[in-house]
C-alpha positions in Angstrom: 0.3 0.0 -0.2 1.5 3.3 -1.0 1.8 5.7 1.6 2.9 8.7 0.0 0.9 11.9 1.0 -0.8 13.5 -2.4 1.0 17.0 -2.6 4.2 15.6 -1.2 7.1 16.1 -3.0 7.3 12.4 -3.2 3.9 11.8 -4.4 4.2 15.0 -7.1 7.8 12.9 -8.3 6.3 10.1 -8.5 3.1 11.0 -10.3 4.3 13.8 -12.7 8.1 13.7 -13.0 8.0 11.7 -16.1 10.1 11.2 -19.0 7.1 12.6 -21.4 6.8 15.2 -19.0 9.9 16.7 -19.6 10.4 15.7 -23.1 6.3 17.0 -23.6 8.3 20.5 -22.1 10.9 20.9 -24.1 8.9 19.7 -27.2 6.3 22.1 -26.7 8.9 24.7 -26.3 10.8 24.1 -29.6 7.2 24.1 -31.3 6.7 27.4 -29.9 9.8 29.2 -30.6 10.1 28.1 -34.0 6.4 29.2 -34.9 6.5 32.3 -36.5 4.7 34.9 -34.5 4.5 37.4 -37.1 1.3 35.1 -38.6 -0.5 35.9 -35.2 -1.0 34.8 -32.3 -4.3 32.0 -33.7 -1.2 30.7 -35.5 1.1 30.2 -32.8 -1.5 28.6 -30.6 -2.9 26.6 -33.4 0.0 25.1 -34.5 0.9 24.2 -31.0 -2.6 23.1 -30.2 -2.1 20.7 -33.0 1.4 19.4 -32.4 1.0 18.8 -28.8 -2.4 16.5 -30.0 -0.2 14.3 -32.6 3.1 13.9 -30.4 0.5 12.8 -27.4 -1.4 10.4 -29.8 2.1 9.6 -31.3 3.3 8.7 -27.7 0.1 6.7 -27.1 0.1 4.9 -29.9 4.0 4.2 -29.5 3.6 2.9 -25.9 0.8 0.7 -27.0 2.8 -0.7 -29.6 6.0 -0.8 -27.6 4.0 -2.6 -24.6 4.0 -6.0 -27.0 7.4 -6.2 -26.8 7.5 -7.6 -23.4 4.6 -10.5 -23.9 5.9 -13.5 -25.1 4.2 -15.4 -28.4 2.2 -17.5 -26.0 0.4 -15.1 -24.2 -2.7 -13.1 -25.6 -3.0 -9.2 -27.4 -4.3 -7.2 -24.7 -4.9 -4.1 -26.6 -7.4 -2.1 -24.2 -4.6 -2.7 -21.2 -1.7 -1.7 -23.3 -3.7 1.3 -24.6 -4.9 2.2 -20.6 -1.5 1.7 -19.9 -0.1 3.8 -22.7 -2.7 6.6 -21.6 -1.3 7.0 -18.2 2.2 6.9 -19.0 1.5 9.7 -21.7 -0.3 12.1 -19.6 3.1 14.1 -19.4 3.4 14.9 -22.7 -0.3 16.4 -22.8 0.1 18.2 -19.3 3.1 19.9 -21.1 1.2 21.4 -23.6 -1.5 22.7 -21.0 -0.3 25.7 -19.3 1.2 27.6 -22.6 -1.8 26.8 -24.1 -3.5 28.8 -21.9 -1.2 31.8 -22.3 -1.3 31.8 -26.0 -5.6 31.6 -25.4 -5.1 34.7 -23.3 -3.3 36.3 -26.3 -5.9 35.0 -28.4 -8.8 36.3 -26.5 -7.3 39.8 -25.9 -6.4 39.4 -22.3 -2.8 39.9 -22.8 -1.3 41.1 -26.2 -0.2 38.5 -28.7 3.6 38.9 -28.2 3.7 39.3 -24.4 1.3 36.2 -24.5 3.9 34.5 -26.7 6.9 34.8 -24.2 4.9 34.2 -21.7 4.0 30.8 -23.2 7.6 30.2 -23.6 8.6 31.3 -19.8 5.9 28.9 -18.2 7.6 26.1 -19.9 10.9 27.2 -18.2 9.4 27.5 -15.2 7.4 23.8 -15.4 11.0 22.2 -16.3 12.5 24.6 -13.3 9.6 23.1 -10.8 10.5 19.6 -12.0 14.3 19.5 -11.6 13.7 20.8 -8.3 10.9 18.5 -7.4 12.9 15.2 -9.2 16.3 15.7 -7.0 14.1 16.3 -4.1 14.4 14.0 -1.2 16.2 13.0 2.4 19.5 14.8 2.6 19.5 16.0 -0.4 21.2 19.8 -0.3 19.5 22.7 -1.6 22.0 23.0 -3.4 22.0 19.9 -5.7 18.0 20.4 -5.9 19.0 24.0 -6.9 21.8 22.5 -9.8 19.1 19.8 -10.7 16.7 22.6 -11.2 18.7 24.8 -13.7 20.1 22.2 -15.4 16.7 21.6 -16.3 15.4 24.8 -17.1 18.4 25.1 -19.3 16.6 22.9 -21.7 13.7 25.6 -22.2 16.3 27.9 -22.4 17.5 25.9 -25.0 14.8 26.5 -27.1 14.3 30.5 -26.4 17.7 30.3 -27.9 16.7 28.2 -30.9 13.6 31.0 -31.0 16.1 34.0 -31.5 19.0 32.4 -33.5 15.6 31.4 -36.2 13.9 34.2 -35.8 
C-alpha cells in the first residue's frame, strides 16, 4: 500500500515527473519557439495545439505498440490494457502543453498582447522544467544546492528552446 501523501514532493515526483513531461515540455517549447509569431497569435496557438495533440497521440500509440515487446508469443494481445497503460504513461506530454496553451489563448482572446502571451508561453515552460528539476532531485538528505543545480539544469533545456527562437527568427 502506498502511504505517500498527495501533493507531497514524493507524490509529485512519482505521479508527474516523467520523461514524457520533460521531453514534452521541451518539445512544446521548441514548437512555440519556431512558430512564426508574425503570422499572429492564432497561428502560434493552432500550431502548438495541433502539435501537442499529434505528438501525444503518437506517444500513446508508441507506448501501446512497445508494450507488446514484453509479451511472449504464447500470451494473448491485450490491446485495452496496453492502451490504458499508454494513456497513463503519456499524460506528461499532454500536461506539458496545457499551461503554454492557456497563455496563448489569453493572447488570442485579447487579455494579453499576442507577443506578451507568446513570451509567457515560453517562460511558463522554463518554469515547469525548473519545478520538475527541483522536485526530481528532492528527498532525504539532499542539499538545497543540489536541488537548485538539478532545477537549473532542467530549466536550461527550455532556455535552449528560447535560444533556438532567437537564432531562427
